[in-house]
C-alpha positions as CSV (number, residue, x, y, z in Angstrom):
1,X,75.5,36.6,158.9
2,X,79.1,35.5,158.9
3,X,80.3,34.4,162.3
4,X,83.1,36.7,163.6
5,X,86.4,35.1,163.2
6,X,89.7,35.9,164.8
7,X,93.1,37.1,163.7
8,X,96.2,35.2,165.0
9,X,98.9,37.6,166.1
10,X,102.5,36.2,166.2
11,X,105.0,38.4,168.0
12,X,107.7,35.8,169.0
13,X,111.0,36.4,167.2
14,X,112.3,33.2,165.7
15,X,108.8,31.6,165.4
16,X,108.0,29.4,162.5
17,X,104.5,28.7,161.2
18,X,103.7,25.4,159.5
19,X,100.6,23.5,158.4
20,X,99.6,20.7,160.7
21,X,96.7,18.9,159.2
22,X,93.9,21.5,159.1
23,X,95.6,23.7,161.6
24,X,98.4,26.2,161.8
25,X,101.2,25.2,164.2
26,X,103.6,27.8,165.7
27,X,107.0,26.3,166.5
28,X,109.9,27.9,168.3
29,X,113.3,26.4,169.1
30,X,112.1,23.0,167.9
31,X,109.1,23.0,170.2
32,X,105.4,23.4,169.4
33,X,104.0,26.5,171.1
34,X,100.5,26.7,169.7
35,X,98.1,25.0,167.3
36,X,95.0,26.8,165.9
37,X,92.5,25.3,163.4
38,X,92.5,27.3,160.2
39,X,88.7,27.5,160.1
40,X,88.8,29.6,163.3
41,X,90.9,32.3,161.6
42,X,90.3,35.1,159.3
43,X,93.9,36.4,159.3
44,X,97.4,35.8,160.6
45,X,99.5,38.9,161.4
46,X,103.2,38.5,162.2
47,X,105.2,41.2,164.0
48,X,109.0,40.6,164.0
49,X,112.1,40.5,161.8
50,X,112.6,36.7,162.1
51,X,109.2,35.0,161.7
52,X,108.7,32.6,158.9
53,X,106.0,30.4,157.4
54,X,106.1,27.2,155.3
55,X,104.9,27.1,151.7
56,X,102.3,24.5,152.5
57,X,100.8,26.8,155.1
58,X,100.8,29.7,152.8
59,X,99.0,27.6,150.1
60,X,96.4,26.4,152.7
61,X,95.7,29.9,153.9
62,X,95.3,31.1,150.3
63,X,92.8,28.4,149.6
64,X,90.9,29.1,152.9
65,X,90.9,32.8,152.4
66,X,93.1,33.5,155.5
67,X,95.4,36.5,154.9
68,X,98.9,36.3,156.2
69,X,100.7,39.6,156.7
70,X,104.2,40.4,157.9
71,X,105.0,43.6,159.9
72,X,108.2,44.8,161.5
73,X,108.3,44.7,165.4
74,X,106.8,48.3,165.5
75,X,103.8,47.4,163.4
76,X,104.8,48.7,160.0
77,X,103.4,46.6,157.2
78,X,106.0,44.9,155.1
79,X,104.4,42.2,153.0
80,X,101.3,39.9,152.7
81,X,100.7,36.7,150.9
82,X,97.6,35.7,149.0
83,X,96.5,33.3,146.3
84,X,94.9,33.8,143.0
85,X,92.9,37.1,142.7
86,X,89.4,36.4,143.8
87,X,86.1,38.1,143.0
88,X,84.2,39.0,139.9
89,X,86.2,40.8,137.3
90,X,83.2,42.9,136.5
91,X,83.3,44.2,140.0
92,X,86.9,45.2,139.8
93,X,86.3,46.9,136.4
94,X,83.6,48.9,137.9
95,X,85.8,49.9,140.8
96,X,88.5,51.1,138.4
97,X,85.9,53.0,136.3
98,X,84.6,54.8,139.4
99,X,88.1,55.6,140.7
100,X,89.0,57.2,137.4
101,X,85.7,59.2,137.2
102,X,86.2,62.0,139.7
103,X,82.5,62.8,140.4
104,X,81.8,59.2,141.2
105,X,85.0,59.0,143.4
106,X,84.0,62.2,145.2
107,X,80.6,60.7,146.0
108,X,82.1,57.6,147.7
109,X,85.0,59.4,149.4
110,X,82.7,62.2,150.7
111,X,80.6,59.6,152.5
112,X,83.6,57.9,154.0
113,X,85.0,61.2,155.2
114,X,81.7,62.4,156.6
115,X,81.6,59.2,158.6
116,X,85.2,59.7,159.8
117,X,84.4,63.2,161.0
118,X,81.1,62.2,162.6
119,X,82.7,59.3,164.4
120,X,85.5,61.5,165.6
121,X,83.0,64.0,166.8
122,X,81.2,61.3,168.7
123,X,84.4,60.4,170.5
124,X,84.8,64.1,171.6
125,X,81.2,64.5,172.7
126,X,81.4,61.3,174.7
127,X,84.5,62.5,176.5
128,X,82.9,65.9,177.1
129,X,79.8,64.1,178.6
130,X,81.8,61.7,180.7
131,X,84.6,64.0,182.0
132,X,83.6,67.5,181.0
133,X,82.3,68.4,184.5
134,X,85.8,67.8,186.0
135,X,87.3,70.6,183.9
136,X,85.6,73.6,182.2
137,X,88.7,74.1,180.0
138,X,88.4,70.5,178.7
139,X,84.7,70.7,178.1
140,X,85.1,73.9,176.2
141,X,87.9,72.6,174.0
142,X,86.1,69.4,173.2
143,X,82.8,71.2,172.4
144,X,84.6,73.7,170.2
145,X,86.4,71.0,168.2
146,X,83.1,69.1,167.9
147,X,81.4,72.1,166.5
148,X,84.3,72.7,164.1
149,X,83.9,69.1,162.8
150,X,80.1,69.6,162.4
151,X,80.7,72.5,160.1
152,X,83.3,70.5,158.0
153,X,80.8,67.6,157.7
154,X,78.4,70.1,156.0
155,X,81.2,71.3,153.7
156,X,81.9,67.7,152.5
157,X,78.5,67.5,151.0
158,X,79.2,70.5,148.8
159,X,82.7,69.5,147.7
160,X,83.0,68.8,143.9
161,X,86.6,67.6,143.7
162,X,88.9,65.2,145.6
163,X,91.4,68.0,146.3
164,X,88.5,69.9,148.1
165,X,87.7,66.8,150.1
166,X,91.4,66.4,151.1
167,X,91.6,70.0,152.2
168,X,88.5,69.7,154.4
169,X,89.7,66.5,155.9
170,X,93.1,68.0,156.6
171,X,91.6,70.9,158.5
172,X,89.4,68.6,160.5
173,X,92.3,66.3,161.3
174,X,94.3,69.2,162.6
175,X,91.4,70.3,164.8
176,X,90.8,66.8,166.1
177,X,94.4,66.2,167.1
178,X,94.7,69.7,168.6
179,X,91.9,68.7,170.9
180,X,93.2,65.1,171.4
181,X,95.1,66.0,174.7
182,X,91.7,66.8,176.3
183,X,90.5,63.2,175.6
184,X,93.3,62.0,178.0
185,X,92.4,62.0,181.6
186,X,95.7,60.5,182.6
187,X,97.7,63.6,183.8
188,X,101.1,62.0,183.6
189,X,103.2,64.6,181.8
190,X,105.2,61.7,180.1
191,X,101.9,60.7,178.4
192,X,101.3,63.8,176.3
193,X,100.5,64.6,172.7
194,X,101.0,67.9,170.9
195,X,99.7,66.8,167.5
196,X,99.9,63.8,165.2
197,X,103.5,62.7,164.4
198,X,104.5,59.6,162.5
199,X,107.5,58.2,160.7
200,X,108.6,58.3,163.4
201,X,106.1,58.8,166.2
202,X,107.6,61.2,168.7
203,X,105.6,60.4,171.8
204,X,103.9,57.4,173.4
205,X,100.4,58.4,172.3
206,X,101.5,58.7,168.6
207,X,103.5,55.4,168.9
208,X,100.4,53.6,170.1
209,X,98.1,55.2,167.5
210,X,100.5,54.2,164.7
211,X,100.6,50.6,165.9
212,X,96.8,50.4,166.2
213,X,96.3,52.0,162.7
214,X,98.6,49.3,161.2
215,X,96.4,46.6,162.8
216,X,93.3,48.3,161.4
217,X,94.8,48.6,157.9
218,X,95.5,44.8,158.0
219,X,91.8,44.1,158.8
220,X,90.5,46.5,156.1
221,X,92.8,45.1,153.5
222,X,91.8,41.6,154.3
223,X,88.1,42.6,154.2
224,X,88.4,44.2,150.7
225,X,90.4,41.2,149.3
226,X,87.8,38.8,150.7
227,X,84.9,40.4,148.8
228,X,86.8,40.7,145.5
229,X,87.8,44.4,145.6
230,X,91.3,45.6,144.7
231,X,92.7,47.2,147.9
232,X,95.3,49.1,145.8
233,X,92.8,51.2,143.9
234,X,91.3,53.9,146.2
235,X,88.9,56.7,145.7
236,X,90.3,59.3,148.1
237,X,93.9,58.2,148.4
238,X,95.9,58.4,145.2
239,X,97.4,55.4,143.5
240,X,101.0,54.7,144.5
241,X,103.0,51.5,143.9
242,X,102.7,49.2,146.9
243,X,100.1,51.4,148.7
244,X,96.8,49.8,149.6
245,X,94.8,53.0,148.8
246,X,91.3,51.5,149.1
247,X,92.2,50.0,152.5
248,X,93.4,53.4,153.6
249,X,90.1,54.9,152.4
250,X,88.0,52.3,154.2
251,X,89.9,52.6,157.5
252,X,89.1,56.3,157.7
253,X,85.6,55.3,159.1
254,X,87.1,53.3,161.9
255,X,90.2,55.3,163.1
256,X,88.5,57.1,166.0
257,X,85.7,54.6,166.7
258,X,88.1,51.6,166.9
259,X,91.8,52.5,167.1
260,X,91.6,55.9,169.0
261,X,89.2,54.6,171.6
262,X,91.4,51.6,172.3
263,X,94.4,53.9,172.8
264,X,92.4,56.3,175.1
265,X,91.1,53.4,177.2
266,X,94.6,51.9,177.7
267,X,96.1,55.3,178.7
268,X,93.1,56.6,180.8
269,X,92.9,53.3,182.8
270,X,96.7,53.4,183.2
271,X,96.9,50.0,181.6
272,X,99.8,51.6,179.6
273,X,102.3,54.1,181.1
274,X,105.4,55.8,179.9
275,X,107.4,52.8,181.0
276,X,105.8,50.7,178.2
277,X,107.7,52.7,175.6
278,X,111.3,53.3,174.7
279,X,113.0,56.2,172.9
280,X,115.6,55.5,170.2
281,X,118.5,57.8,169.5
282,X,116.6,59.2,166.4
283,X,113.9,60.4,168.8
284,X,111.4,57.7,167.6
285,X,109.2,56.4,170.4
286,X,108.3,52.8,170.2
287,X,106.2,50.2,172.1
288,X,108.2,47.7,174.1
289,X,107.8,44.0,173.1
290,X,105.9,42.9,176.2
291,X,103.6,46.0,176.0
292,X,102.7,45.2,172.4
293,X,101.2,41.9,173.6
294,X,99.0,43.8,176.0
295,X,97.8,46.1,173.2
296,X,97.0,43.1,171.0
297,X,94.9,41.6,173.8
298,X,93.0,44.9,174.2
299,X,92.5,45.1,170.4
300,X,91.0,41.7,170.2
301,X,88.8,42.3,173.2
302,X,87.5,45.5,171.6
303,X,86.7,43.6,168.4
304,X,84.5,41.2,170.3
305,X,82.2,44.1,171.5
306,X,78.7,44.0,170.0
307,X,76.8,46.9,168.5
308,X,73.8,47.4,166.3
309,X,74.9,48.2,162.8
310,X,73.2,51.5,161.8
311,X,72.4,50.5,158.2
312,X,71.8,46.8,158.5
313,X,70.0,47.1,161.9
314,X,71.6,43.9,163.0
315,X,73.7,43.0,166.0
316,X,77.3,42.5,164.9
317,X,80.7,42.5,166.6
318,X,83.0,45.5,166.1
319,X,85.6,43.2,164.5
320,X,83.1,42.4,161.7
321,X,82.6,46.1,160.7
322,X,85.4,46.2,158.0
323,X,84.0,43.1,156.4
324,X,80.5,44.4,156.4
325,X,81.5,47.8,155.0
326,X,83.6,46.3,152.3
327,X,80.6,44.2,151.2
328,X,78.3,47.3,151.3
329,X,80.9,49.1,149.1
330,X,80.9,46.2,146.7
331,X,77.0,46.2,146.6
332,X,77.2,49.9,145.8
333,X,79.6,49.4,142.9
334,X,77.4,46.6,141.5
335,X,74.5,49.0,141.5
336,X,72.5,47.4,144.3
337,X,72.7,50.5,146.5
338,X,72.4,54.1,145.2
339,X,75.1,55.4,147.6
340,X,77.8,53.9,149.8
341,X,76.5,53.8,153.4
342,X,79.6,54.5,155.4
343,X,79.7,53.4,159.0
344,X,78.3,55.9,161.5
345,X,78.7,55.2,165.2
346,X,76.0,56.4,167.6
């Protein structure tokens, strides 16, 4: 079992990353701020408009399999560096063949979406169990949404086209986010959500979700690259230049289990409040710089939690899940597994 490695997050504007022996050194205003051995990292994620890296560090990271990605200060992915394409060409050829063969793509995508809906349902049922006795309205709304998702999970198994899957997923997502306010036990009216909004996010909850989803996408993309799969070629998400469609497919399994639960914890424990966000003239709501650091700490702590993987029956850290699922997907494409075992939380 591969030991869980860490991602180095760099949020300091003006920071410069360079190779220092077998380590990455972060410098700012001519001073060394941090030095981290490369063998302790699985990824480096930079958040800012003015963060750079030396060519020698980029080459060392490519050789060591450490992904470097660059995001704007609000978490939007901009670019990533990598070395020569790794992996077995036969694996990628099989990935492309399955993606172009709709019945095969439907079989994989249906399992991913079934896991997404099941994991979202678990989040709702857990909230209803923990907080439902405090409000009959909340308990009813969460139970109703959970029942709706259960029906949609059944429909996924009978879908025969990708458009059908997308329609079912769209209905389920609408129901999930309609019930999302009942997952918040923080009654601050400034922390409210009336549905999913993005590009731009229009409230603090959506701003935080968008930021966490960008972190999750980075991890899924790195996991797919590391096991030789092409993150651009998805089964559910259509091909589009520059879009990591397979990474978007893979992260569906983890949105509620990982990202949404981190967001709910931060708001419900009042570790984040409305003062941690700012509103621009366009109406976009964004995390403040200092608050983003607190979110990154919570994200890393969540990834250190241990669970029993339902398919492998082994204790793993939450942060390893994208890596493990990417490898299970590769095993399915190679023919070692009859079906792709998507991640199901308990």
